[in-house]
N, C-alpha and C positions, 0 to 999 in steps of 0.2 A: 502813527497809523500804519506805516509800512513795517514789515517784519525784518527786512534786511537792509544792510547799508548800501547795497547794490543800487538802490533807487535814490540815494542821496549823492549827487554828483560833487557838491561842496565837500562833503565829508570824505569822499574818496580822495580828493586833493589834500585835505587836512592829514588824513592817515598816511599817505605816501610822504607828505612833508615831515611827519613825525618819525617816519623811518629814517629819512635823511638826517634829521636832527640827532637821533640816537646814534647813528654811524659817525657824524661829526663829533659828538661829545666823546665817543670812544676814543676817536683819533685825538682830539685835544687833550684827553686825560693822559695820553702817553707822551705828550711834549713836556719840555722842561717849564718850570714855573717862571716865565718870563713875561714881559709886558704884552706883546700882542696876544699871546695865548690865554692869558688870565682874563683879559677883557672879553675875548671871543667865547671863552667858556662860560663867563657870566651871563653874556647876551644869550647864548644857546640855552643855558639853564632856565632863564626867564621864559623864553619862547617855548621850551619844553612843557613847562607848567601851565603856561596860557592855554596850551592845547586842551587840557582838561577842563578849562573853563569855556573856551569857545565852542568845542564840540557839542555839548548838549544844548547850547544856545542856538547854534546853526540847525540842529535837528528841529527844535521848536519853531524857529523861524520858517524853516522849509515846510513843515506841516501846516503852518498858519497861512503861508502863501498858497498852498494847494487847496485849503479850505475856502480861501477867499475867492 
């Protein structure tokens, strides 16, 4: 219903979380392939791709809440 993401407060939080995840993935990619860095990179990668599933769902949920 809205035309801009300015009116979706949850999506603003998700967007800035995505920015932080991208920065962390960039940093993790420069680290050596050792135990804590590998697991951290894998977790951040899963969270990165989950953003693209959660973001549209939160838009739909927010619109349904406003219509209700």
